[in-house]
VMD Tcl script that draws the C-alpha trace (Angstrom):
set ca {
  {-61.85 -19.39 -27.59}
  {-65.06 -16.67 -28.56}
  {-67.67 -15.89 -25.79}
  {-70.12 -17.04 -28.04}
  {-69.61 -20.31 -27.93}
  {-68.95 -20.90 -24.62}
  {-71.78 -19.22 -23.37}
  {-75.16 -21.10 -21.92}
  {-76.82 -22.72 -24.93}
  {-79.19 -20.41 -26.83}
  {-79.29 -20.02 -30.55}
  {-76.37 -20.98 -32.33}
  {-73.99 -18.41 -33.64}
  {-73.80 -17.64 -37.44}
  {-69.98 -17.27 -37.19}
  {-67.00 -17.53 -35.14}
  {-63.21 -16.77 -35.01}
  {-60.55 -19.11 -34.75}
  {-57.99 -16.30 -34.17}
  {-60.04 -15.49 -31.18}
  {-60.79 -19.32 -30.45}
  {-57.15 -19.64 -29.58}
  {-56.50 -16.17 -27.96}
  {-54.65 -17.25 -24.86}
  {-55.54 -14.62 -22.57}
  {-57.57 -16.05 -19.84}
  {-59.96 -12.87 -18.94}
  {-61.39 -13.17 -22.34}
  {-62.52 -16.31 -21.80}
  {-66.30 -16.59 -20.84}
  {-66.41 -20.44 -20.08}
  {-69.27 -22.74 -19.01}
  {-69.50 -24.17 -15.86}
  {-68.11 -27.69 -16.52}
  {-65.17 -26.15 -17.93}
  {-64.28 -23.62 -15.05}
  {-64.44 -26.48 -12.47}
  {-62.28 -28.64 -14.62}
  {-59.95 -25.99 -14.79}
  {-60.01 -24.50 -11.04}
  {-59.30 -28.16 -9.73}
  {-58.96 -31.48 -12.01}
  {-58.60 -33.38 -9.03}
  {-62.24 -32.34 -7.55}
  {-63.80 -32.45 -10.95}
  {-62.69 -36.01 -11.44}
  {-64.05 -36.88 -8.03}
  {-67.43 -35.35 -8.16}
  {-67.75 -36.58 -11.35}
  {-66.86 -39.96 -11.49}
  {-66.91 -42.34 -8.17}
  {-66.16 -45.23 -9.45}
  {-62.76 -44.05 -11.48}
  {-61.60 -41.56 -8.72}
  {-62.31 -44.65 -6.02}
  {-59.27 -46.66 -8.18}
  {-57.24 -43.81 -9.05}
  {-56.65 -43.15 -5.13}
  {-54.36 -46.35 -5.79}
  {-52.12 -44.31 -8.51}
  {-48.83 -42.56 -6.53}
  {-49.53 -38.59 -6.92}
  {-47.63 -37.87 -9.73}
  {-49.38 -40.56 -11.93}
  {-52.97 -39.73 -10.31}
  {-52.49 -36.31 -11.57}
  {-51.93 -37.18 -14.93}
  {-55.16 -39.44 -15.19}
  {-56.75 -36.43 -13.60}
  {-56.05 -34.37 -16.68}
  {-56.86 -37.17 -18.96}
  {-60.44 -36.89 -17.31}
  {-60.89 -33.46 -17.41}
  {-59.95 -33.30 -20.78}
  {-62.72 -36.23 -21.49}
  {-65.73 -34.85 -19.73}
  {-65.04 -31.87 -21.13}
  {-64.75 -32.67 -24.92}
  {-68.19 -34.88 -24.10}
  {-69.60 -32.35 -22.73}
  {-69.40 -30.05 -25.31}
  {-71.78 -32.17 -27.34}
  {-74.04 -33.24 -24.82}
  {-74.83 -29.97 -22.56}
  {-75.81 -28.15 -26.04}
  {-77.53 -30.53 -27.27}
  {-79.62 -31.43 -24.02}
  {-80.87 -27.78 -24.75}
  {-81.77 -28.78 -28.30}
  {-79.21 -26.56 -30.10}
  {-77.13 -29.15 -32.17}
  {-75.82 -26.04 -34.03}
  {-74.04 -24.75 -30.89}
  {-72.82 -27.96 -29.70}
  {-70.86 -28.68 -33.75}
  {-69.22 -25.40 -33.37}
  {-68.33 -25.72 -30.09}
  {-66.61 -29.03 -31.11}
  {-64.98 -27.16 -33.64}
  {-63.65 -24.24 -31.33}
  {-62.81 -27.11 -28.73}
  {-60.65 -29.12 -31.80}
  {-58.76 -26.59 -32.87}
  {-57.74 -24.98 -28.71}
  {-56.61 -29.01 -28.61}
  {-54.60 -29.21 -31.36}
  {-52.88 -26.15 -31.01}
  {-52.38 -26.63 -27.43}
  {-50.88 -30.01 -28.57}
  {-48.50 -28.19 -30.94}
  {-47.15 -26.12 -27.91}
  {-49.42 -22.91 -28.29}
  {-50.82 -21.76 -24.91}
  {-54.75 -22.51 -24.73}
  {-55.70 -20.26 -21.96}
  {-56.86 -22.99 -20.36}
  {-54.14 -24.40 -17.93}
  {-55.22 -28.38 -17.55}
  {-55.88 -28.42 -21.13}
  {-52.29 -27.05 -21.99}
  {-50.54 -29.47 -19.19}
  {-51.98 -32.28 -20.73}
  {-51.04 -31.59 -24.00}
  {-47.46 -31.14 -23.22}
  {-47.08 -34.18 -21.14}
  {-48.72 -35.92 -23.91}
  {-46.50 -34.41 -26.91}
  {-43.60 -35.18 -24.37}
  {-44.30 -38.35 -24.09}
  {-44.94 -39.54 -27.65}
  {-48.67 -39.89 -27.93}
  {-49.91 -39.42 -31.59}
  {-52.57 -36.87 -31.76}
  {-54.36 -38.93 -33.96}
  {-55.81 -40.89 -30.81}
  {-57.02 -38.00 -29.07}
  {-58.39 -36.66 -32.46}
  {-60.22 -39.79 -32.70}
  {-61.53 -39.21 -29.33}
  {-63.21 -35.95 -30.77}
  {-64.33 -37.78 -33.81}
  {-66.17 -40.06 -31.47}
  {-67.86 -37.33 -29.79}
  {-68.76 -35.33 -32.24}
  {-70.81 -38.76 -34.18}
  {-73.21 -38.06 -30.95}
  {-74.00 -34.43 -32.62}
  {-77.34 -36.00 -34.77}
  {-79.49 -38.97 -34.16}
  {-77.55 -42.05 -33.15}
  {-78.49 -45.53 -34.09}
  {-75.75 -48.62 -34.95}
  {-75.81 -50.53 -37.80}
  {-74.36 -53.64 -36.52}
  {-71.57 -54.70 -34.09}
  {-68.52 -53.00 -36.36}
  {-70.13 -50.32 -36.27}
  {-70.52 -50.11 -32.48}
  {-66.76 -51.47 -32.19}
  {-65.51 -48.70 -34.18}
  {-67.61 -46.01 -31.81}
  {-66.29 -48.15 -28.54}
  {-63.00 -47.55 -29.64}
  {-62.83 -43.70 -30.51}
  {-64.85 -42.86 -27.55}
  {-63.16 -45.26 -25.05}
  {-60.48 -47.59 -26.11}
  {-58.15 -44.96 -27.81}
  {-58.15 -43.55 -23.98}
  {-56.89 -46.36 -22.32}
  {-54.15 -46.67 -24.89}
  {-53.22 -42.70 -24.52}
  {-53.04 -43.25 -20.54}
  {-50.91 -46.90 -20.95}
  {-48.74 -44.74 -23.13}
  {-48.27 -41.49 -21.31}
  {-46.83 -44.15 -18.18}
  {-44.51 -45.31 -20.81}
  {-45.89 -49.09 -21.76}
  {-45.39 -49.52 -25.56}
  {-45.94 -52.80 -25.82}
  {-48.12 -53.50 -28.61}
  {-50.16 -56.56 -26.80}
  {-51.10 -54.80 -23.99}
  {-51.51 -51.64 -25.93}
  {-54.02 -53.85 -28.17}
  {-55.86 -55.48 -24.54}
  {-55.77 -51.78 -23.20}
  {-57.81 -51.42 -26.00}
  {-59.98 -54.14 -25.50}
  {-60.40 -52.99 -21.64}
  {-62.09 -49.63 -23.41}
  {-64.59 -52.27 -25.48}
  {-65.90 -53.12 -21.85}
  {-65.81 -49.96 -20.05}
  {-67.93 -48.48 -23.15}
  {-70.43 -51.50 -23.40}
  {-71.19 -51.63 -19.67}
  {-71.78 -47.44 -20.18}
  {-74.31 -48.56 -23.30}
  {-75.70 -51.11 -21.43}
  {-76.40 -49.02 -18.60}
  {-77.89 -45.85 -20.19}
  {-80.02 -47.84 -22.65}
  {-83.26 -45.10 -21.36}
  {-80.85 -42.37 -21.15}
  {-79.72 -42.37 -24.47}
  {-82.98 -43.41 -26.13}
  {-84.53 -40.18 -24.73}
  {-81.52 -38.02 -26.64}
  {-82.51 -39.99 -29.95}
  {-79.58 -42.39 -29.31}
  {-79.56 -45.92 -29.97}
  {-76.37 -47.61 -29.15}
  {-77.61 -51.28 -29.30}
  {-76.88 -52.91 -33.03}
  {-79.46 -52.56 -35.46}
  {-78.93 -56.37 -36.80}
  {-78.83 -57.67 -33.20}
  {-82.34 -55.92 -32.75}
  {-83.75 -57.35 -35.62}
  {-82.49 -60.77 -34.95}
  {-84.23 -60.69 -31.73}
  {-87.37 -59.46 -33.17}
  {-87.02 -55.62 -31.64}
  {-87.86 -52.82 -33.14}
  {-87.05 -49.21 -32.19}
  {-90.82 -49.19 -31.22}
  {-90.50 -51.36 -27.97}
  {-87.43 -49.89 -26.85}
  {-89.57 -46.87 -26.88}
  {-92.55 -48.75 -25.24}
  {-90.50 -50.26 -22.53}
  {-89.04 -46.00 -21.65}
  {-92.55 -45.51 -21.37}
  {-93.19 -47.92 -18.25}
  {-94.13 -50.94 -20.53}
  {-92.94 -54.82 -19.15}
  {-89.13 -56.14 -20.18}
  {-89.67 -58.11 -23.07}
  {-88.37 -61.82 -23.08}
  {-86.66 -60.84 -26.16}
  {-84.88 -57.63 -25.12}
  {-83.35 -60.06 -21.62}
  {-82.13 -61.99 -24.34}
  {-80.20 -59.27 -26.10}
  {-78.78 -57.66 -23.24}
  {-77.66 -61.01 -21.87}
  {-75.78 -61.27 -25.27}
  {-74.37 -57.98 -25.10}
  {-73.32 -58.66 -21.07}
  {-71.64 -61.63 -22.51}
  {-69.76 -59.60 -25.12}
  {-68.50 -57.07 -22.22}
  {-67.67 -60.08 -19.56}
  {-65.40 -61.68 -22.66}
  {-63.33 -58.14 -22.88}
  {-62.93 -57.72 -19.42}
  {-61.63 -61.09 -19.08}
  {-59.23 -60.81 -22.15}
  {-58.17 -57.07 -20.45}
  {-57.62 -58.46 -17.28}
  {-55.52 -60.91 -18.30}
  {-52.95 -58.49 -18.99}
  {-53.24 -56.27 -16.09}
  {-50.66 -58.16 -13.50}
  {-48.09 -57.26 -17.08}
  {-48.35 -53.28 -16.42}
  {-46.25 -51.78 -14.08}
  {-47.14 -52.34 -10.31}
  {-48.13 -48.74 -9.73}
  {-50.19 -48.99 -12.76}
  {-51.97 -52.64 -12.77}
  {-53.67 -51.76 -8.90}
  {-55.63 -49.07 -9.98}
  {-56.29 -50.71 -13.09}
  {-57.14 -54.00 -11.83}
  {-59.35 -51.99 -9.23}
  {-61.10 -49.91 -11.76}
  {-62.13 -52.97 -13.71}
  {-63.74 -54.67 -11.22}
  {-65.49 -51.97 -9.86}
  {-67.14 -51.09 -13.45}
  {-67.94 -54.36 -14.30}
  {-69.70 -54.57 -11.23}
  {-72.27 -52.57 -12.95}
  {-73.05 -55.39 -14.91}
  {-74.28 -57.39 -11.99}
  {-76.22 -54.65 -10.73}
  {-78.10 -54.59 -14.27}
  {-78.60 -58.41 -13.66}
  {-80.03 -57.65 -10.46}
  {-82.67 -55.12 -12.15}
  {-83.86 -57.71 -14.61}
  {-82.05 -56.28 -17.38}
  {-84.33 -52.71 -16.80}
  {-82.34 -50.45 -18.19}
  {-85.26 -47.77 -18.68}
  {-86.41 -47.01 -15.36}
  {-83.84 -48.04 -13.14}
  {-79.81 -47.77 -12.99}
  {-77.51 -49.97 -12.40}
  {-74.90 -48.72 -10.15}
  {-72.21 -50.04 -7.46}
  {-73.11 -48.54 -4.20}
  {-70.67 -46.94 -1.90}
  {-70.16 -49.86 0.59}
  {-69.29 -52.31 -2.49}
  {-66.40 -50.39 -4.17}
  {-64.00 -51.59 -1.64}
  {-64.73 -54.84 -1.75}
  {-64.81 -55.11 -5.67}
  {-61.52 -53.20 -6.08}
  {-59.80 -55.87 -3.18}
  {-61.17 -58.46 -5.77}
  {-59.55 -57.20 -8.78}
  {-56.34 -56.43 -6.58}
  {-56.54 -60.19 -5.51}
  {-56.34 -61.14 -9.32}
  {-53.59 -59.23 -10.04}
  {-51.61 -61.56 -8.28}
  {-53.00 -64.93 -9.54}
  {-52.54 -65.82 -13.01}
  {-56.32 -66.32 -14.83}
  {-57.49 -69.17 -15.35}
  {-57.83 -70.22 -19.50}
  {-61.62 -70.35 -19.21}
  {-61.82 -66.85 -17.62}
  {-59.68 -64.86 -20.26}
  {-62.04 -65.47 -23.12}
  {-65.53 -65.90 -21.13}
  {-67.87 -66.05 -24.16}
  {-66.52 -64.94 -27.25}
  {-66.36 -62.09 -29.49}
  {-68.71 -61.14 -32.05}
  {-66.55 -61.10 -35.63}
  {-64.48 -58.12 -35.71}
  {-65.19 -56.95 -32.44}
  {-61.24 -57.61 -31.55}
  {-58.45 -55.57 -30.72}
  {-56.82 -54.08 -33.68}
  {-56.27 -50.69 -33.86}
  {-54.07 -49.54 -31.04}
  {-52.41 -46.40 -33.03}
  {-48.45 -46.39 -33.09}
  {-48.73 -49.81 -31.78}
}
mol new
graphics top color blue
foreach p $ca { graphics top sphere $p radius 0.5 }
foreach p [lrange $ca 0 end-1] q [lrange $ca 1 end] { graphics top cylinder $p $q radius 0.2 }
display resetview
């Protein structure tokens, strides 16, 4: 791992050496702060950076929780490979870092020491559990798509992005825990759609500031909206009725995905079902916050408060022991093509 690649974002390097990138000697590594934090303690890194998921992860037995912490550290660091340099205006450095990181990751999956202990551990555990490397490569490809200006042409483009950056993580973890049933893997994929749509709906303003628009262009056009309208609302203009209608439509899709995914949770092993149910319920609460904010996701951030998390988790756990009603499994219908269908290795 070349020190120039993992220094504070400045000018992009003209070249780098993959040989030095996979040198396993830790003293040679000049790691950014977020990678050092993940390396020092994946658990602390998880707790600091994801309060909702780390809260739910307390329900895992220690051995399984360790795997969740490692997967989270990997995913967050992969994301930071792009977001940190992009925030500093250095897309070339972001691309170079991600290239080097992917080389390291692939090598670690094949058994070559990377010099980063948590990366070696999760890649070794994944390879031994039979998790296809294609899943991990899909995640990196999804993060790579955030390198330039982002625009989603339609629902299918958004579905594909959500699959890469979220659904593959659910499939990966489900397979790590020994679950191979195709129907359960497909519902893990659907939960990924729900979670990533929730992220997108929460962060429209933040993403717009980074030149990223994840709202499907076809949906914007159908509601009579343009990018200029988004920029006007971000600049302090009123939230338009057409925008609220668009948000309601997208929230309905996310709710449908939660309903479909949660119907499968009682069929998971108990040690896995409980934290998944809690995490889904807590994250789903963000949609309630978005509604409460009048769909203003430019100036207000929808979130679940600390006191709400135990209540939401308890509601999610209660549902594990209760078969879902038919009208809960499909709350509003999904756009054409937005169904589970890509679970690699299923």
